[in-house]
C-alpha positions as CSV (number, residue, x, y, z in Angstrom):
1,X,-104.7,-46.1,41.7
2,X,-107.6,-46.1,43.9
3,X,-110.8,-44.3,43.2
4,X,-113.9,-44.0,45.4
5,X,-117.4,-43.3,44.9
6,X,-119.5,-42.0,47.7
7,X,-123.1,-42.6,48.5
8,X,-124.6,-40.8,51.2
9,X,-126.1,-42.1,54.7
10,X,-129.0,-40.1,55.3
11,X,-129.2,-40.0,59.4
12,X,-132.4,-38.9,61.1
13,X,-132.7,-38.0,64.9
14,X,-135.1,-40.5,66.1
15,X,-137.3,-38.1,67.9
16,X,-137.4,-35.7,64.7
17,X,-141.2,-35.9,64.5
18,X,-143.0,-35.2,67.8
19,X,-146.2,-37.2,68.5
20,X,-148.4,-35.5,71.1
21,X,-151.8,-36.4,72.8
22,X,-154.3,-33.7,73.3
23,X,-156.0,-34.7,76.5
24,X,-159.9,-35.1,76.2
25,X,-159.7,-34.6,72.4
26,X,-158.1,-37.5,70.8
27,X,-157.8,-41.3,70.8
28,X,-154.4,-42.7,70.6
29,X,-152.8,-46.1,70.5
30,X,-149.9,-47.3,72.5
31,X,-148.1,-50.2,70.5
32,X,-144.9,-51.4,68.7
33,X,-145.5,-49.9,65.2
34,X,-143.7,-51.6,62.3
35,X,-140.3,-50.6,61.1
36,X,-138.8,-50.4,64.5
37,X,-140.6,-47.5,66.2
38,X,-140.0,-47.7,69.9
39,X,-142.3,-49.6,72.0
40,X,-144.8,-47.4,73.9
41,X,-144.5,-44.5,71.2
42,X,-147.8,-42.7,71.4
43,X,-149.3,-42.0,67.9
44,X,-152.3,-39.5,67.5
45,X,-153.9,-39.6,64.1
46,X,-155.9,-37.2,62.1
47,X,-158.3,-39.8,60.8
48,X,-159.6,-42.7,62.8
49,X,-159.2,-44.9,59.9
50,X,-155.4,-44.2,60.1
51,X,-155.4,-46.3,63.3
52,X,-156.7,-49.5,61.4
53,X,-154.0,-48.8,58.7
54,X,-150.9,-48.4,60.8
55,X,-151.8,-50.0,64.2
56,X,-152.1,-53.7,64.2
57,X,-154.1,-55.9,66.6
58,X,-150.9,-57.3,68.1
59,X,-147.6,-55.6,67.4
60,X,-144.3,-56.7,68.1
61,X,-145.7,-59.6,70.2
62,X,-147.3,-56.9,72.6
63,X,-151.1,-56.5,72.9
64,X,-152.1,-53.0,71.5
65,X,-153.6,-50.8,74.2
66,X,-156.2,-48.3,73.1
67,X,-157.5,-45.6,75.0
68,X,-160.5,-43.2,74.2
69,X,-161.7,-40.2,75.9
70,X,-165.6,-40.2,76.1
71,X,-166.8,-38.5,72.9
72,X,-163.1,-38.3,71.5
73,X,-162.2,-37.8,67.9
74,X,-159.2,-39.0,66.3
75,X,-156.5,-36.5,65.6
76,X,-152.7,-36.4,64.7
77,X,-150.5,-33.6,65.5
78,X,-147.1,-33.4,63.8
79,X,-145.5,-31.0,66.1
80,X,-142.4,-30.5,64.1
81,X,-141.2,-31.2,60.4
82,X,-138.5,-34.0,60.1
83,X,-135.2,-32.6,61.2
84,X,-132.7,-34.1,58.7
85,X,-129.0,-34.5,59.5
86,X,-126.7,-34.1,56.6
87,X,-125.8,-37.1,54.4
88,X,-122.5,-38.4,54.7
89,X,-120.9,-40.2,51.6
90,X,-119.7,-43.6,51.9
91,X,-116.8,-44.8,50.0
92,X,-116.7,-47.3,47.3
93,X,-113.2,-48.1,46.0
94,X,-112.1,-49.0,42.5
95,X,-108.7,-50.3,42.0
96,X,-106.7,-50.6,38.6
97,X,-103.4,-50.7,36.9
98,X,-101.8,-47.9,35.1
99,X,-103.1,-46.7,31.9
100,X,-100.1,-48.1,30.1
101,X,-100.6,-51.5,31.7
102,X,-104.1,-52.3,30.5
103,X,-105.6,-49.5,32.9
104,X,-108.7,-50.8,34.8
105,X,-108.3,-54.5,33.2
106,X,-108.8,-55.4,37.1
107,X,-111.8,-54.0,39.1
108,X,-112.0,-54.9,42.7
109,X,-114.7,-53.1,44.5
110,X,-116.1,-53.6,48.0
111,X,-119.8,-53.3,48.6
112,X,-119.3,-53.2,52.3
113,X,-116.8,-50.1,51.5
114,X,-113.7,-51.9,52.9
115,X,-110.3,-51.7,51.1
116,X,-109.8,-54.6,48.6
117,X,-108.0,-55.8,45.7
118,X,-104.6,-55.3,44.2
119,X,-103.4,-51.3,44.0
120,X,-101.0,-49.8,41.6
121,X,-98.3,-48.3,43.9
122,X,-96.9,-45.9,41.4
123,X,-98.4,-43.5,38.9
124,X,-97.5,-43.7,35.1
125,X,-94.6,-41.4,36.1
126,X,-93.1,-43.7,38.3
127,X,-93.8,-41.5,41.3
128,X,-96.2,-42.7,44.3
129,X,-99.8,-42.3,43.5
130,X,-102.0,-40.2,45.8
131,X,-104.9,-42.7,44.8
132,X,-102.8,-45.4,46.7
133,X,-102.0,-43.3,49.7
134,X,-105.6,-42.6,50.0
135,X,-106.7,-46.3,50.7
136,X,-105.6,-46.1,54.4
137,X,-107.8,-43.2,55.2
138,X,-110.7,-44.7,53.1
139,X,-110.4,-47.9,54.9
140,X,-110.8,-46.3,58.3
141,X,-113.9,-44.3,57.2
142,X,-115.4,-47.4,55.3
143,X,-115.1,-49.6,58.4
144,X,-115.7,-47.3,61.4
145,X,-117.5,-44.2,60.5
146,X,-121.0,-45.7,59.8
147,X,-121.0,-47.7,62.8
148,X,-119.8,-44.7,65.1
149,X,-122.6,-42.6,63.8
150,X,-125.1,-45.4,64.4
151,X,-123.9,-45.7,68.0
152,X,-124.7,-41.8,68.6
153,X,-128.1,-42.3,67.0
154,X,-129.0,-45.2,68.9
155,X,-128.0,-43.5,72.1
156,X,-130.0,-40.1,71.4
157,X,-133.0,-42.4,70.4
158,X,-133.7,-42.8,74.1
159,X,-131.3,-40.6,76.1
160,X,-132.1,-36.9,76.6
161,X,-129.6,-34.3,75.6
162,X,-129.1,-33.7,79.4
163,X,-128.4,-37.4,79.7
164,X,-130.3,-40.4,81.1
165,X,-132.1,-40.5,84.3
166,X,-133.1,-44.2,84.8
167,X,-136.7,-43.3,84.5
168,X,-136.8,-43.7,80.6
169,X,-139.5,-46.1,79.5
170,X,-137.2,-47.7,77.0
171,X,-133.2,-47.8,77.5
172,X,-131.5,-49.1,74.4
173,X,-128.2,-48.3,75.3
174,X,-125.7,-47.8,72.4
175,X,-123.5,-50.0,69.8
176,X,-119.9,-50.7,69.8
177,X,-117.6,-50.1,66.9
178,X,-115.1,-52.3,65.4
179,X,-111.5,-52.6,66.6
180,X,-109.5,-49.4,65.7
181,X,-106.0,-50.6,65.8
182,X,-105.8,-51.6,62.3
183,X,-106.9,-48.2,61.2
184,X,-104.4,-46.5,63.4
185,X,-101.5,-48.5,62.0
186,X,-102.5,-47.9,58.4
187,X,-102.9,-44.2,58.9
188,X,-99.5,-43.9,60.5
189,X,-97.9,-45.9,57.7
190,X,-99.9,-43.8,55.2
191,X,-98.9,-40.4,56.8
192,X,-95.0,-41.5,56.3
193,X,-95.5,-42.2,52.5
194,X,-95.3,-39.9,49.6
195,X,-96.8,-37.9,48.2
196,X,-97.4,-36.0,51.2
197,X,-100.3,-33.8,51.7
198,X,-100.3,-31.8,55.1
199,X,-104.1,-31.4,55.1
200,X,-104.9,-35.1,54.6
201,X,-102.2,-36.3,57.1
202,X,-103.3,-33.9,59.7
203,X,-107.0,-34.9,59.1
204,X,-106.1,-38.8,59.3
205,X,-104.2,-38.4,62.6
206,X,-107.1,-36.2,64.1
207,X,-109.6,-39.1,63.0
208,X,-107.5,-41.7,64.7
209,X,-107.2,-39.9,67.8
210,X,-111.1,-39.4,67.8
211,X,-112.1,-42.8,67.0
212,X,-109.7,-44.5,69.4
213,X,-111.0,-42.5,72.3
214,X,-114.6,-43.3,71.2
215,X,-113.9,-46.9,71.0
216,X,-113.4,-47.8,74.7
217,X,-116.2,-45.6,76.0
218,X,-118.6,-47.3,73.6
219,X,-117.6,-50.7,75.1
220,X,-118.0,-49.4,78.7
221,X,-121.5,-48.2,77.7
222,X,-122.6,-51.1,75.8
223,X,-121.5,-53.5,78.6
224,X,-123.3,-51.1,81.2
225,X,-126.6,-51.0,79.3
226,X,-126.5,-54.6,78.0
227,X,-126.1,-55.9,81.5
228,X,-128.9,-53.6,82.8
229,X,-126.5,-52.5,85.4
230,X,-128.3,-49.1,85.7
231,X,-131.0,-51.1,87.8
232,X,-128.3,-51.5,90.5
233,X,-126.7,-48.1,90.6
234,X,-129.7,-45.8,89.8
235,X,-127.9,-44.8,86.5
236,X,-124.9,-43.3,88.3
237,X,-122.4,-44.9,85.9
238,X,-124.7,-43.9,82.8
239,X,-124.7,-40.1,84.1
240,X,-121.2,-40.2,84.4
241,X,-120.5,-41.6,81.0
242,X,-123.0,-39.3,79.3
243,X,-120.6,-36.1,79.1
244,X,-117.8,-38.3,77.9
245,X,-119.8,-40.0,75.3
246,X,-121.2,-36.7,73.9
247,X,-117.7,-35.1,73.8
248,X,-116.2,-38.2,72.1
249,X,-118.9,-38.0,69.5
250,X,-118.7,-34.5,68.8
251,X,-114.9,-34.8,68.3
252,X,-115.6,-37.8,66.0
253,X,-118.2,-36.0,64.0
254,X,-115.7,-33.2,63.4
255,X,-112.6,-35.3,62.7
256,X,-114.8,-37.8,60.3
257,X,-116.2,-34.5,58.3
258,X,-112.7,-33.2,58.0
259,X,-111.1,-36.4,56.7
260,X,-113.9,-37.0,54.4
261,X,-113.7,-33.4,52.9
262,X,-110.1,-33.8,52.0
263,X,-110.5,-37.5,50.7
264,X,-113.3,-36.5,48.5
265,X,-111.4,-33.5,46.9
266,X,-108.5,-35.6,46.2
267,X,-110.5,-38.5,44.9
268,X,-112.6,-36.3,42.6
269,X,-109.4,-35.1,40.9
270,X,-108.2,-38.8,40.6
271,X,-111.6,-39.8,39.0
272,X,-111.6,-37.2,36.5
273,X,-108.1,-37.8,35.5
274,X,-108.6,-41.7,35.3
275,X,-111.7,-41.3,33.1
276,X,-110.0,-39.0,30.5
277,X,-107.0,-41.5,30.8
278,X,-109.2,-44.5,29.8
279,X,-110.8,-42.5,26.9
280,X,-107.4,-41.6,25.5
281,X,-105.8,-45.0,25.9
282,X,-108.7,-47.5,25.5
283,X,-111.7,-45.6,24.0
284,X,-115.3,-45.5,25.6
285,X,-115.3,-49.0,26.5
286,X,-117.2,-50.8,29.4
287,X,-114.9,-49.5,32.0
288,X,-115.3,-46.0,30.6
289,X,-119.3,-45.7,30.7
290,X,-119.2,-47.6,34.1
291,X,-116.8,-45.0,35.7
292,X,-118.6,-42.2,33.8
293,X,-122.0,-43.2,35.0
294,X,-120.7,-43.5,38.8
295,X,-119.0,-40.1,38.8
296,X,-122.2,-38.4,37.4
297,X,-124.5,-40.2,40.0
298,X,-122.2,-39.1,42.8
299,X,-122.6,-35.4,41.3
300,X,-126.4,-35.9,41.3
301,X,-126.3,-37.3,44.7
302,X,-124.3,-34.1,46.1
303,X,-126.7,-31.8,44.2
304,X,-129.8,-33.2,45.5
305,X,-128.6,-34.3,49.1
306,X,-125.2,-33.7,50.3
307,X,-124.2,-30.2,49.8
308,X,-127.1,-28.2,51.1
309,X,-129.8,-30.8,52.1
310,X,-132.1,-28.2,53.7
311,X,-131.8,-25.7,50.8
312,X,-132.3,-27.7,47.5
313,X,-131.3,-25.6,44.5
314,X,-133.1,-26.6,41.2
315,X,-130.4,-24.6,39.4
316,X,-127.9,-27.0,40.5
317,X,-129.9,-30.4,40.8
318,X,-131.3,-30.1,37.1
319,X,-128.0,-29.9,35.3
320,X,-126.7,-32.7,37.2
321,X,-129.9,-34.7,36.7
322,X,-129.6,-34.1,32.8
323,X,-125.9,-35.2,32.9
324,X,-126.7,-38.4,34.9
325,X,-129.8,-39.1,32.5
326,X,-127.4,-39.0,29.6
327,X,-124.9,-41.3,31.3
328,X,-127.9,-43.7,32.0
329,X,-128.9,-43.8,28.3
330,X,-125.2,-44.3,27.3
331,X,-124.7,-47.2,29.5
332,X,-128.0,-48.8,28.3
333,X,-127.1,-48.3,24.7
334,X,-123.6,-49.7,25.4
335,X,-124.9,-52.6,27.3
336,X,-127.4,-53.6,24.6
337,X,-124.6,-53.6,21.9
338,X,-122.0,-55.4,24.0
339,X,-123.6,-57.9,26.2
340,X,-121.4,-59.4,28.7
341,X,-119.7,-56.4,30.6
342,X,-122.8,-55.4,32.1
343,X,-126.4,-57.1,32.7
344,X,-129.7,-56.1,33.3
345,X,-129.0,-55.7,37.1
346,X,-126.6,-52.7,36.8
347,X,-128.7,-50.9,34.0
348,X,-132.0,-51.5,36.1
349,X,-130.2,-50.2,39.2
350,X,-128.9,-47.0,37.2
351,X,-132.6,-46.4,35.9
352,X,-134.1,-46.9,39.4
353,X,-131.9,-44.4,40.9
354,X,-132.7,-42.0,38.0
355,X,-136.4,-42.3,38.7
356,X,-136.0,-41.6,42.3
357,X,-133.8,-38.5,41.7
358,X,-136.6,-37.3,39.2
359,X,-139.3,-38.0,41.6
360,X,-137.4,-35.9,44.4
361,X,-136.8,-33.1,41.9
362,X,-140.5,-33.0,41.1
363,X,-141.4,-32.9,44.6
364,X,-139.1,-29.9,45.2
365,X,-140.1,-28.2,42.0
366,X,-143.8,-28.7,42.6
367,X,-143.6,-28.1,46.1
368,X,-145.3,-31.4,46.9
369,X,-146.0,-32.1,50.7
370,X,-145.5,-35.4,52.3
371,X,-148.7,-37.1,53.2
372,X,-149.5,-38.1,56.8
373,X,-148.5,-41.5,56.1
374,X,-145.3,-40.3,54.3
375,X,-144.4,-38.3,57.5
376,X,-144.9,-41.4,59.6
377,X,-142.7,-43.5,57.6
378,X,-140.1,-40.6,57.5
379,X,-140.3,-40.5,61.3
380,X,-139.1,-44.1,61.7
381,X,-135.5,-44.9,61.3
382,X,-134.9,-47.2,58.4
383,X,-138.4,-46.9,57.0
384,X,-138.1,-43.6,55.0
385,X,-136.7,-45.2,51.8
386,X,-140.1,-46.4,51.1
387,X,-141.4,-42.9,50.6
388,X,-141.5,-42.1,46.8
389,X,-139.7,-38.8,46.2
390,X,-137.9,-38.5,49.4
391,X,-134.3,-38.1,50.2
392,X,-134.1,-41.4,52.0
393,X,-135.3,-43.2,48.7
394,X,-132.6,-41.3,46.6
395,X,-130.1,-42.2,49.2
396,X,-131.5,-46.0,49.1
397,X,-131.4,-46.2,45.4
398,X,-128.0,-44.8,45.1
399,X,-126.7,-47.4,47.4
400,X,-128.4,-50.1,45.4
401,X,-126.6,-48.8,42.3
402,X,-123.4,-49.0,43.9
403,X,-124.1,-52.5,45.0
404,X,-124.9,-53.6,41.6
405,X,-121.7,-51.8,40.2
406,X,-119.5,-53.6,42.6
407,X,-121.1,-57.1,41.9
408,X,-120.0,-56.6,38.3
409,X,-116.5,-56.2,39.0
């Protein structure tokens, strides 16, 4: 029987925060700021002292270029608040034997979210398990989805929605994804196995079609931009590839969302049934507390970030937070009384996620705005997790919890 836990991947538009220069009024600095912001990005600060804190004398190996208008003052204009894309959950797979055969006596989980381990092909009734069937679809999502979304982010970070022109200051290109043939084969085989689920099988087929269409386009684009061929044809091929890439990404985004939705619904049911089975057959042991913790951690993540990230609802967040807090306390007490199954790494990761979730809840409850420095960090891809009480920090600490959990099994 297979189970998944789903952390989310917070995705930002690279241009979500617009930095603007008010001519004749401000001082700016062109540089390579830390945390991977694009070279040549123009930062305009509200306070002159901000420049000393955020712009280094030499950044990214390039000499910082400062320009100051006569009598200028420093200023920073954040033209738009961060535009946050929905979180996407990432699957962590839990494998185990049936309850009557020492359920969960073997745990094999993949931190990289690829399928691994020994699956029980049948349920206790002797019929094929939906949990086993799901592994093919989960394997595709785990291996291919994140990279596919990153390829779109990479491309959108420099290319306008209307397409590349060849006049961009920086041309990053895009990323490729892993080979899709294994995913296609496994989904085809899973679609033919029982128990049949029409919605799951249709979503799996659509996913394979979308990702196999995307793969060769990304390869073409990567070769084109990596070899700087746009310098030879005046971006002709780049302009031709643009509508194809955008259509392929749109189709993949929909197919990925549809498949995830069906897999999540089925796995939520599997997890609940398995937790009850463990308690009935084995009692509240290490396996029980681990699974209970991860189920409640996932519920909290969905309450704060996944379901309606732009409309946080404290009426949903607080009960989920209280339930997870109770699970952390139960885990901590069990770990203290039974050293061995868990160590301090897992407990500490569980507590870190709890602290981050509470900090975000308090920011929402108290309507605490982000500081200027926070906004800068949130605007830079991969840096937002350093902002306390932010969605990226919650996402980061949840993924750390998943990694700690995986290492212990």
